[in-house]
C-alpha positions in Angstrom: -3.6 92.3 -70.9 -0.7 91.3 -68.9 -1.0 88.5 -66.5 -1.4 89.5 -62.5 1.5 89.3 -60.3 1.2 87.5 -57.1 0.9 89.8 -53.9 4.6 90.5 -52.4 6.2 90.5 -55.8 4.6 93.6 -57.5 6.5 96.3 -55.8 10.4 96.0 -56.0 11.0 98.1 -52.8 9.7 95.2 -51.0 11.7 92.6 -52.0 14.6 91.5 -50.1 18.0 91.5 -51.8 20.4 88.8 -51.9 23.0 90.4 -49.2 19.6 90.8 -46.6 18.8 87.6 -47.1 22.2 86.1 -46.2 22.8 88.3 -43.4 18.7 87.5 -42.4 20.0 83.9 -42.4 22.8 84.6 -40.3 20.9 86.8 -37.8 18.6 83.6 -37.7 21.7 81.2 -37.0 23.4 83.3 -34.6 19.7 83.5 -32.1 19.6 79.9 -32.6 23.2 79.3 -31.1 22.5 81.7 -28.8 19.5 79.9 -27.2 21.7 76.8 -27.5 24.9 78.1 -25.4 23.0 79.9 -23.1 25.7 82.3 -22.1 24.2 84.0 -19.5 23.8 80.7 -17.4 26.9 80.2 -15.0 29.4 77.9 -16.8 29.2 75.7 -13.6 25.6 75.3 -14.0 25.9 72.2 -15.9 27.8 70.6 -13.2 25.4 71.1 -10.1 24.9 67.8 -8.8 21.2 67.3 -7.0 21.5 66.1 -3.5 20.8 62.4 -3.1 17.4 61.6 -1.6 19.2 59.5 1.0 21.3 62.6 2.3 21.0 61.8 5.9 22.0 58.4 5.9 25.0 59.0 3.3 26.2 61.6 5.8 25.9 59.7 9.0 28.0 57.1 7.4 30.5 59.8 6.1 30.9 61.5 9.2 31.1 58.0 11.1 33.9 57.0 8.4 35.8 60.5 9.3 35.4 59.9 12.6 36.8 55.9 12.4 40.2 57.4 9.9 43.1 56.3 12.2 45.8 57.7 9.1 45.4 60.8 7.1 44.4 58.4 3.8 41.8 57.4 5.6 40.3 60.5 6.7 41.1 61.8 3.1 39.3 59.7 1.5 36.7 59.7 3.9 36.2 63.7 3.2 35.2 62.8 -0.6 36.7 63.4 -3.8 37.8 66.5 -5.4 40.5 69.0 -5.1 38.7 71.0 -2.3 37.8 68.2 -0.3 41.3 66.8 -0.3 43.0 69.9 0.5 40.4 70.5 3.4 41.1 67.1 4.8 44.7 67.2 4.6 45.3 70.4 6.3 42.7 69.0 9.3 44.7 65.9 9.6 47.8 68.0 9.8 46.3 70.2 12.2 45.4 67.9 14.5 48.9 66.5 14.5 50.2 70.2 15.2 47.8 70.7 18.0 47.8 67.2 19.5 43.8 66.5 18.9 43.0 62.9 19.3 39.9 60.8 19.5 37.8 62.7 17.0 34.1 62.0 16.9 32.0 63.3 14.1 27.9 62.8 14.5 25.4 63.7 12.2 22.8 65.6 13.8 20.7 67.8 10.6 20.6 68.9 7.2 22.2 68.2 4.4 19.2 67.7 2.3 18.8 70.9 0.7 21.1 72.7 -1.6 20.9 76.4 -0.3 23.2 77.7 -2.7 23.3 78.4 -6.1 26.4 76.0 -7.0 24.6 73.4 -5.2 26.3 72.9 -2.1 24.7 72.2 1.2 25.4 73.1 4.9 25.0 70.0 7.3 25.2 70.3 11.1 27.7 68.0 12.9 28.6 67.3 16.5 32.4 67.1 17.0 34.3 66.3 19.9 37.8 65.4 20.2 40.5 65.4 23.0 43.5 67.6 23.3 46.9 65.8 24.1 49.2 66.8 26.8 51.7 68.6 24.9 48.7 70.5 23.0 49.5 74.2 22.6 46.5 75.1 23.2 46.0 74.4 27.0 42.9 73.8 29.3 40.3 71.0 29.3 41.3 68.3 27.7 37.7 67.0 26.6 35.9 69.4 24.2 32.6 69.4 21.9 31.4 72.3 19.5 28.4 71.9 16.6 30.3 72.5 13.4 28.8 73.3 10.2 29.9 71.7 7.1 29.6 73.2 3.7 29.2 70.0 1.4 29.3 69.6 -2.2 27.4 66.2 -3.7 29.1 64.3 -6.3 27.8 62.5 -9.2 28.0 58.9 -7.7 25.9 59.8 -4.8 28.1 60.9 -2.4 29.4 64.2 -0.7 32.8 66.1 -0.7 33.4 68.0 2.3 34.4 72.0 1.8 34.7 73.9 4.6 34.0 74.1 8.1 32.1 76.9 10.2 30.6 77.6 13.4 28.2 80.1 14.7 27.6 81.8 18.1 31.0 79.5 19.6 34.6 79.0 18.6 35.3 76.8 15.9 37.7 74.0 16.6 40.9 75.5 15.5 42.0 72.2 13.8 39.2 72.6 11.5 40.1 76.0 10.9 42.8 75.6 8.2 46.3 75.1 7.6 47.8 75.2 11.2 51.3 75.9 12.1 52.8 75.9 15.5 56.0 78.0 16.4 57.6 77.8 20.0 60.1 79.9 22.0 60.7 79.6 25.9 57.4 80.4 27.4 55.8 81.4 24.4 53.3 80.1 21.3 52.4 81.1 18.0 49.7 79.3 16.1 49.3 80.2 12.8 46.1 79.3 10.7 46.5 79.8 6.6 49.7 81.5 7.1 48.8 84.0 9.9 49.0 87.5 10.0 51.1 89.1 7.2 54.2 90.7 7.7 54.6 90.5 11.3 56.9 88.3 13.7 54.3 87.4 16.5 56.6 85.2 17.9 59.0 88.1 18.8 56.1 90.2 19.7 55.1 87.4 22.0 58.4 87.1 23.7 58.7 90.7 24.5 54.8 91.3 25.8 55.8 87.9 28.4 58.7 89.6 29.5 57.3 93.2 30.0 54.4 91.4 32.3 56.9 89.6 34.2 58.6 93.1 34.6 55.8 94.4 36.1 54.2 92.0 38.1 56.4 89.3 39.7 55.5 85.8 40.0 54.4 85.5 36.5 55.5 82.3 34.7 52.6 80.9 32.5 53.3 80.3 28.8 51.8 82.3 26.5 49.8 81.6 23.8 49.1 83.8 20.0 46.9 82.8 17.8 47.6 84.6 14.4 45.0 83.9 12.0 45.3 85.0 8.0 42.0 86.9 7.9 39.4 89.0 9.9 36.7 86.5 9.1 38.8 83.5 10.5 39.9 85.7 13.7 35.8 85.6 14.0 35.2 81.8 13.6 38.2 81.2 16.3 36.5 83.3 18.9 32.9 82.3 18.1 32.0 85.8 17.5 30.3 87.9 14.0 32.7 89.6 11.8 31.2 92.5 13.1 31.9 92.2 16.5 35.3 91.3 16.1 36.0 94.5 13.3 36.8 97.3 15.9 39.1 94.8 18.0 42.9 94.7 17.5 43.2 91.2 19.3 41.0 89.9 22.2 42.1 87.8 25.0 39.4 84.7 25.1 38.8 81.1 25.1 39.0 79.1 21.8 38.9 75.7 20.7 35.3 74.5 21.4 32.2 75.3 23.7 33.9 73.6 26.5 37.4 74.8 26.4 39.3 76.5 29.2 42.4 77.3 27.0 42.9 81.2 26.8 44.9 82.8 24.0 45.2 86.1 22.5 43.8 85.8 19.0 44.9 88.9 16.5 42.7 90.9 14.4 44.8 91.0 10.9 42.7 94.0 9.7 44.1 96.0 12.3 47.5 94.5 12.2 48.0 95.7 8.8 47.8 99.2 9.4 49.8 99.5 12.7 53.2 100.5 13.1 55.7 98.1 15.0 55.1 99.8 18.3 51.4 99.8 18.3 51.5 96.3 17.3 53.8 95.6 20.5 51.5 97.6 22.5 48.2 95.7 21.6 49.9 92.3 22.2 51.7 93.5 25.5 48.4 94.6 26.5 46.4 91.5 25.8 49.4 88.9 27.6 48.6 91.2 30.9 45.1 90.4 30.9 46.1 87.0 29.9 49.1 86.2 32.3 47.6 88.2 35.3 44.6 85.5 34.5 41.9 88.6 34.3 39.6 87.3 31.7 36.9 86.0 33.2 36.7 88.2 36.4 34.0 90.7 37.8 37.0 93.2 37.6 35.9 96.7 36.9 36.8 97.6 33.2 38.8 100.7 34.3 40.9 98.7 36.5 41.6 95.6 33.8 41.9 97.8 30.9 43.7 100.3 32.4 46.8 98.3 34.1 46.9 96.1 30.5 48.4 99.8 28.9 49.9 100.4 32.3 52.2 97.2 31.6 52.2 97.7 27.8 53.5 101.5 28.1 55.3 101.1 31.5 58.8 101.7 29.5 57.1 103.6 26.6 59.2 106.9 25.2 56.7 107.9 22.7 55.0 111.4 23.5 51.5 111.9 25.3 50.2 113.2 22.2 50.7 109.6 20.5 49.8 107.4 23.4 46.9 109.6 24.9 46.3 111.8 22.1 42.6 111.0 21.6 41.3 111.7 25.5 43.5 114.5 25.2 41.9 116.0 22.3 38.4 115.5 23.9 39.2 117.1 26.9 40.8 120.3 25.4 37.6 120.6 23.3 34.9 119.7 26.5 36.7 119.5 29.1 37.4 116.1 31.6 35.5 113.6 31.8 32.7 113.7 35.0 33.6 110.2 36.0 36.0 107.5 35.6 35.2 105.2 32.8 32.0 102.8 33.1 31.9 99.4 31.8 29.4 100.5 29.4 31.5 103.3 27.8 33.9 100.4 27.1 31.3 98.1 25.6 30.9 100.7 22.5 32.5 100.0 19.4 34.5 102.0 16.8 34.4 105.6 17.2 35.8 107.3 20.4 36.4 103.6 22.1 40.4 104.7 21.8 39.9 107.7 23.9 38.1 105.6 26.5 41.4 102.8 27.0 43.7 106.0 27.0 41.4 107.6 29.9 41.6 104.6 32.0 45.4 104.2 31.1 46.0 107.9 32.5 44.7 106.8 36.3 47.1 104.4 36.4 50.0 106.9 34.7 48.6 109.4 37.3 49.5 106.9 40.0 52.7 105.2 38.6 54.1 109.3 39.4 53.4 109.0 43.2 53.5 105.3 44.1 55.6 102.2 43.3 54.9 99.1 40.8 54.3 97.2 43.7 51.9 99.3 45.4 50.0 99.7 41.6 49.7 95.7 41.4 48.7 95.2 45.1 45.7 97.4 44.2 45.0 95.7 40.8 45.3 92.0 42.8 42.8 93.0 45.0 40.7 94.0 42.7 40.8 91.0 40.6 40.3 88.8 43.6 36.9 90.5 44.5 37.6 93.4 46.2 35.3 96.2 45.9 37.3 99.3 44.3 36.4 101.7 46.5 38.0 100.0 49.4 40.8 98.6 46.9 41.7 102.2 46.0 41.7 103.7 49.8 43.6 100.9 51.0 46.1 101.1 48.2 46.0 104.7 47.7 44.7 106.3 50.6 42.2 108.4 48.4 38.5 108.0 47.9 37.0 107.5 44.7 35.9 110.8 44.7 39.1 112.2 45.4 40.9 109.8 42.7 38.5 110.7 40.0 39.1 114.8 40.9 42.8 114.3 40.7 42.6 112.3 37.5 40.2 114.8 35.7 43.3 117.6 37.0 45.7 115.6 35.5 44.0 114.9 32.3 43.2 119.3 32.0 46.8 119.8 32.8 48.1 116.9 30.4 45.9 118.4 27.3 47.3 121.9 27.9 50.6 120.3 27.5 49.4 118.8 23.9 49.5 120.6 20.5 
């Protein structure tokens, strides 16, 4: 009788060959290495530092130190360690110099005690106030304030490093927005943020725009300030608007630099200028310059009066054909007939599709009037409305027309103009 073999070894087909055994061992080792290294996790996960328990106290001290800094070196040191914090603080300090900002006070309000991102960073709300000096290129109220959100990185030594600043529902202080530079020429200034809108000469456009306004509107002698941010997100932050709201706007005349500021500037939207030619870019800047230099911002003027006049200035000496300057409204007139009424405030309130035609239709009112009346008469009408006159009264006083007559003439003018455009 032979000796029985242990179970598992009796069938040669069930044995592992030496090669398979070695391969299995390698698989086991590979899995063990994979579990140890965990490559599916972020490579920075090991660098995430927890927020300190006494975050509020630490942040109160840190923003007090930023307020008390008298030199760039002190300000940079107070912003925390690391390249990002040094860059942020250096840009902010240099921007303070460029914009003549002094007497900065930062008071910690809340937040910063919970990490709200996978990278371990946190967000703190801080009340910021400052004084704009006499030589500041952003003129207006000297004492300014804003509530600013600071993005912070906890550090292993229990401190925080300032990464960036942002504001919601109000303009972000320009000196906290990034790398700032100021260019000046007679009567005009351009403030670039993080390099400004690429591939345009904002200073040259500002000079042309100011000259165009002065040619049509005698007595205008105010300075024109343009803010040229590098990205649409920056433009939104500087104007205190959500990015989606500023998306359809090429430029906006607005107040900037704090909740209490009265400084009026033109803020460019880089995403639009990237797609426009030199003529279109200049028309946009000149249009906004007309708003700013005639002090139309903040008045209760009828929208078609203000917007149509701004284009009347911007296109005053333009030689482009109507198919280019009024192509959108004239195509609509060809397809659907002339609008029944003058453009309403609601027409201007819509965004995106169709808005260009509304602006063109308002300009065509002035173009029609300009064929029969002098610039001086048109400017008197515009000034009358800005000063608070009822539009019906101002139209009759300047042009001896009722609103009904003006509307009928404008509808006929649009229809005839549309018939000449292919």
